[in-house]
Wavefront OBJ file of the C-alpha trace (Angstrom):
o trace
v -7.214 2.441 34.572
v -10.699 1.061 33.883
v -10.965 3.127 30.695
v -7.547 1.859 29.568
v -8.626 -1.740 30.132
v -11.768 -1.074 28.082
v -9.714 0.447 25.252
v -7.350 -2.548 25.165
v -10.292 -4.972 25.284
v -11.994 -3.072 22.438
v -8.832 -3.178 20.366
v -8.425 -6.925 20.839
v -12.111 -7.456 20.066
v -11.760 -5.563 16.774
v -8.625 -7.523 15.833
v -10.420 -10.800 16.600
v -13.393 -9.695 14.475
v -11.159 -8.741 11.536
v -9.379 -12.104 11.804
v -12.727 -13.898 11.628
v -13.793 -11.825 8.598
v -10.545 -12.616 6.753
v -11.291 -16.283 7.423
v -14.770 -15.842 5.914
v -13.329 -14.207 2.789
v -10.844 -17.056 2.320
v -13.571 -19.632 2.960
v -15.833 -17.976 0.370
v -13.003 -18.015 -2.177
v -12.497 -21.730 -1.501
v -16.220 -22.525 -1.775
v -16.617 -20.641 -5.052
v -13.456 -22.082 -6.593
v -11.807 -18.674 -6.914
v -8.973 -19.162 -4.415
v -6.526 -20.357 -7.074
v -7.228 -17.247 -9.188
v -7.238 -14.611 -6.443
v -4.492 -12.620 -4.773
v -5.465 -11.724 -1.220
v -3.756 -8.819 0.537
v -4.342 -7.840 4.141
v -2.868 -4.658 5.567
v -3.743 -1.528 7.492
v -3.064 2.167 7.033
v -1.472 2.534 10.480
v -0.543 0.749 13.664
v -1.990 1.522 17.066
v -0.638 2.577 20.439
v -2.092 0.761 23.441
v -0.410 2.882 26.100
v 3.177 2.466 24.924
v 5.131 5.689 25.505
v 1.989 6.948 27.294
v 0.200 7.174 23.935
v -3.096 5.838 22.653
v -4.350 5.405 19.085
v -2.325 6.415 15.976
v -0.696 9.524 17.351
v 2.989 9.169 16.518
v 5.614 7.819 14.181
v 6.896 5.387 16.807
v 7.062 1.725 15.817
v 3.603 0.957 17.238
v 1.904 3.522 14.952
v 4.110 3.152 11.880
v 4.339 -0.640 11.631
v 1.439 -2.389 9.899
v 0.556 -5.965 9.044
v 1.173 -6.973 5.447
v -0.004 -10.395 4.365
v 0.055 -11.313 0.688
v -1.435 -14.651 -0.375
v -0.691 -15.538 -3.986
v -1.885 -18.757 -5.639
v 1.003 -21.178 -6.010
v 3.272 -19.393 -3.534
v 4.271 -21.067 -0.279
v 3.657 -19.194 2.997
v 6.745 -17.519 4.455
v 7.711 -14.746 6.831
v 9.723 -11.926 5.240
v 11.682 -9.352 7.196
v 12.524 -6.781 4.524
v 11.411 -3.228 5.047
v 8.530 -2.299 2.768
v 6.141 0.607 2.322
v 2.469 0.524 1.414
v 3.286 2.334 -1.837
v 5.021 -0.920 -2.827
v 1.656 -2.647 -3.221
v 0.799 -1.060 -6.583
v 3.900 -2.231 -8.476
v 3.776 -5.589 -6.692
v 0.167 -6.303 -7.668
v 0.838 -4.993 -11.176
v 3.714 -7.429 -11.591
v 1.794 -10.360 -10.092
v -1.056 -9.697 -12.539
v 1.300 -9.435 -15.524
v 0.720 -5.706 -15.969
v 3.365 -3.170 -16.937
v 4.716 -1.199 -13.981
v 4.917 2.506 -14.854
v 8.395 3.983 -14.532
v 7.272 7.112 -12.705
v 6.106 5.579 -9.432
v 7.895 5.597 -6.085
v 6.896 2.116 -4.944
v 9.034 -0.975 -5.449
v 7.925 -4.411 -6.592
v 8.310 -6.639 -3.514
v 7.054 -9.813 -5.204
v 10.568 -11.283 -5.146
v 10.070 -11.871 -1.424
v 7.228 -14.258 -2.241
v 9.704 -16.662 -3.840
v 12.639 -15.937 -1.535
v 11.745 -14.535 1.910
v 15.361 -13.454 2.483
v 15.165 -10.853 -0.332
v 15.713 -7.309 0.928
v 13.731 -4.764 -1.066
v 14.517 -1.541 0.767
v 17.345 -0.341 2.947
v 15.014 2.242 4.505
v 11.305 2.997 4.798
v 9.638 6.375 5.251
v 6.504 7.101 7.222
v 4.851 10.380 8.117
v 2.260 11.643 10.533
v 3.055 13.857 13.488
v 6.629 14.028 12.295
v 8.491 11.795 9.886
v 10.059 8.405 10.466
v 13.057 7.062 8.617
v 13.371 3.406 9.530
v 16.326 1.218 8.608
v 16.944 -2.285 9.908
v 19.164 -0.871 12.647
v 17.879 2.673 13.220
v 14.666 4.619 13.701
v 14.903 8.393 13.256
v 11.760 10.224 14.329
v 12.108 13.721 12.917
v 10.081 16.670 14.199
v 12.035 19.458 12.516
v 14.634 20.791 14.969
v 13.853 18.079 17.509
v 13.671 14.347 17.153
v 14.295 10.891 18.512
v 16.875 8.285 17.525
v 16.669 4.616 18.479
v 18.951 1.642 17.942
v 16.302 -0.902 16.915
v 18.606 -3.882 17.431
v 19.389 -2.998 21.053
v 16.186 -1.093 21.864
v 13.264 -2.366 19.721
v 10.672 -0.898 22.119
v 12.201 2.587 21.653
v 12.919 3.563 25.254
v 16.506 4.904 25.050
v 16.431 8.080 22.918
v 19.943 8.637 21.519
v 19.076 11.847 19.649
v 21.095 14.161 21.921
v 23.928 11.695 22.576
v 27.149 12.975 20.951
v 28.311 9.366 20.461
v 25.636 9.043 17.762
v 26.109 12.426 16.061
v 27.545 10.858 12.891
v 24.741 8.294 12.703
v 22.170 11.056 13.212
v 23.752 13.215 10.499
v 23.772 10.275 8.042
v 20.134 9.448 8.746
v 19.074 13.097 8.446
v 20.822 13.260 5.080
v 18.963 10.135 3.909
v 15.683 11.590 5.153
v 16.380 14.849 3.332
v 17.084 12.923 0.108
l 1 2 3 4 5 6 7 8 9 10 11 12 13 14 15 16 17 18 19 20 21 22 23 24 25 26 27 28 29 30 31 32 33 34 35 36 37 38 39 40 41 42 43 44 45 46 47 48 49 50 51 52 53 54 55 56 57 58 59 60 61 62 63 64 65 66 67 68 69 70 71 72 73 74 75 76 77 78 79 80 81 82 83 84 85 86 87 88 89 90 91 92 93 94 95 96 97 98 99 100 101 102 103 104 105 106 107 108 109 110 111 112 113 114 115 116 117 118 119 120 121 122 123 124 125 126 127 128 129 130 131 132 133 134 135 136 137 138 139 140 141 142 143 144 145 146 147 148 149 150 151 152 153 154 155 156 157 158 159 160 161 162 163 164 165 166 167 168 169 170 171 172 173 174 175 176 177 178 179 180 181 182 183 184
């Protein structure tokens, strides 16, 4: 228990430190007059378990490991909270578009810059993540696929992912549809 408290305290200390450093970057941009010419993006490559599901660190494709912060500050754009699913591969075409560059046609990412003008824009109907298994996440469902085994969660009714519906015959059709989307 003491070690767990230390891990949680260390995590919160690192988050607080990162927050302070982001503030310093923004302050430096203001002081040097570059804020109006600079796009600032803050994200992470993974989330972090702090004991949820008896897990620690980035060890799964559950929501805590797969979900990451994504903050995009663009000169002239008003702050807003967007709820569309997005993937980190969407950053390349988004930054390309924001900088007036041509977006190559052969990339998998999607330009999410439309959300910066209208936070209700939905860019993706599903997002994919991989690690120890694969995650197909829609607004309503989370399918954690481990090959022959897996987990299925109704994210509207069970956002903390406690009630695994994977083996429940009432959700067989939903599971088959999600597996087909994951396969595609």
